[in-house]
C-alpha positions as CSV (number, residue, x, y, z in Angstrom):
1,M,-26.2,-13.4,12.7
2,I,-23.6,-13.0,15.1
3,P,-22.5,-9.4,16.1
4,S,-18.8,-8.6,15.9
5,E,-17.4,-6.6,18.8
6,I,-18.3,-3.5,17.6
7,G,-22.1,-4.9,17.0
8,E,-22.0,-5.5,20.6
9,I,-21.5,-2.0,21.2
10,V,-24.2,-1.0,19.2
11,A,-26.5,-3.1,20.9
12,Q,-26.1,-2.3,24.4
13,E,-25.9,1.5,23.3
14,W,-29.0,0.9,21.8
15,I,-30.6,-0.9,24.8
16,K,-29.5,2.1,27.8
17,T,-31.0,4.5,25.5
18,P,-34.4,4.6,27.3
19,D,-32.4,4.8,30.9
20,I,-30.0,7.5,29.8
21,R,-32.9,9.4,28.8
22,P,-35.8,8.9,31.5
23,D,-37.1,12.6,31.1
24,M,-38.1,11.8,27.3
25,N,-40.5,9.1,28.2
26,L,-38.7,6.4,25.7
27,E,-39.5,2.7,24.6
28,L,-38.0,0.4,22.2
29,G,-39.4,-1.7,19.5
30,E,-37.7,-4.3,17.6
31,F,-34.2,-3.3,16.3
32,I,-31.3,-5.7,14.9
33,V,-27.7,-4.9,14.3
34,M,-26.4,-5.5,10.9
35,P,-22.7,-6.2,9.5
36,N,-22.7,-2.6,8.4
37,H,-26.0,-1.4,9.5
38,F,-28.7,-0.7,12.1
39,H,-32.4,-0.7,12.4
40,G,-34.7,0.0,15.0
41,I,-37.8,1.5,16.8
42,I,-37.8,4.0,18.8
43,F,-41.2,5.4,20.6
44,I,-41.0,8.8,22.2
45,G,-43.9,9.4,24.8
46,N,-45.0,12.6,26.0
47,N,-43.2,14.3,28.1
48,A,-41.7,18.0,28.9
49,Y,-40.2,18.5,25.8
50,N,-42.9,17.8,23.3
51,N,-45.9,19.9,23.3
52,E,-48.1,17.7,20.9
53,K,-51.6,17.3,22.0
54,M,-51.8,13.5,22.8
55,G,-54.3,10.5,22.5
56,I,-54.1,7.2,22.8
57,D,-52.1,4.5,20.4
58,A,-54.9,1.9,20.6
59,M,-52.6,-0.8,19.6
60,H,-49.8,-0.3,22.3
61,G,-52.2,1.5,24.9
62,R,-49.6,4.1,25.0
63,N,-49.4,8.3,24.0
64,A,-49.3,8.8,20.4
65,M,-48.5,12.5,18.9
66,H,-50.9,14.2,16.8
67,R,-50.4,17.7,16.3
68,V,-53.0,20.1,16.9
69,S,-52.2,24.0,17.0
70,T,-53.9,26.6,17.3
71,E,-51.2,29.3,17.3
72,P,-49.4,30.4,14.2
73,Y,-46.2,28.2,13.4
74,K,-42.8,29.9,14.0
75,N,-39.9,28.1,12.8
76,Q,-37.3,28.2,15.8
77,F,-33.4,27.4,14.7
78,G,-30.6,26.6,17.2
79,P,-29.3,23.4,18.6
80,Q,-31.6,20.7,18.7
81,S,-32.1,19.1,21.4
82,K,-34.7,16.1,23.2
83,N,-35.9,15.0,19.7
84,L,-35.2,12.3,17.3
85,A,-32.2,14.0,15.8
86,S,-30.6,14.2,19.3
87,I,-31.4,10.9,20.7
88,I,-29.6,9.6,17.3
89,R,-26.5,11.6,17.7
90,G,-26.4,10.8,21.5
91,F,-26.1,7.1,20.3
92,K,-23.7,7.6,17.6
93,S,-21.8,9.9,19.7
94,A,-21.2,6.6,22.6
95,V,-20.8,4.0,20.1
96,T,-18.0,6.0,17.8
97,V,-16.0,6.9,21.1
98,Q,-16.0,2.7,22.0
99,A,-15.8,1.6,19.0
100,R,-12.8,3.7,17.9
101,R,-10.8,2.1,20.7
102,I,-11.4,-1.5,18.7
103,N,-11.2,0.1,15.1
104,P,-9.8,3.9,14.7
105,D,-11.0,4.3,11.6
106,F,-14.7,3.4,12.5
107,G,-17.4,5.7,11.5
108,W,-20.9,6.4,10.7
109,Q,-23.0,7.2,7.1
110,S,-23.5,10.8,7.8
111,R,-27.6,10.7,7.8
112,F,-30.2,8.5,9.0
113,H,-33.7,7.9,7.6
114,D,-36.6,8.4,10.1
115,H,-40.1,7.1,9.6
116,I,-43.2,7.8,11.3
117,I,-45.1,4.7,12.0
118,R,-48.9,6.0,11.6
119,N,-50.8,3.2,12.0
120,P,-51.0,-0.8,13.9
121,N,-50.4,-2.3,10.3
122,A,-47.6,-0.3,9.4
123,Y,-45.8,-1.3,12.5
124,E,-45.8,-4.8,12.1
125,N,-44.8,-4.5,8.5
126,I,-42.0,-2.5,9.8
127,S,-41.5,-4.5,12.6
128,Q,-41.4,-8.0,10.6
129,Y,-38.7,-6.2,8.1
130,I,-36.5,-5.6,10.8
131,I,-37.0,-9.4,12.5
132,N,-36.6,-10.5,8.7
133,N,-33.6,-8.5,7.9
134,P,-30.8,-11.1,8.8
135,K,-32.5,-13.5,6.5
136,K,-31.5,-11.1,3.6
137,W,-27.8,-10.7,4.1
138,K,-26.8,-13.5,2.2
139,G,-28.1,-11.4,-0.9
140,D,-27.4,-8.2,0.1
141,E,-25.0,-6.2,-2.5
142,F,-22.9,-5.1,0.6
143,N,-21.8,-8.7,1.9
144,K,-18.5,-9.5,1.1
């Protein structure tokens, strides 16, 4: 898979994500830029913005979130920042600004799919799916 100029921008912006947000304790896992989509794994470690009770992820020796609350849940609406949605929003915005210099019609799908990886087996399966995604491109219904 040889990325286009816009694909290179996607990869560069993704790689910069942890450096741009050092206060969020981010780490990248596998990722792949496909001609019409992107897959990536991102770890959000313990930081000042998540108040989860933290445990250790035995597979990676990192903190893993496990929520334990003794207070009643309060739904807090308002601007969302310092969470997965804000990370993706910032990433997509940075890519869009640069990509529209190349193709003024560039746009993203309006939504993204996220999935919490709960155990080492799921992590391995998702990592392998990402690694093997280019091998499936020839048969992809969107490959024209």
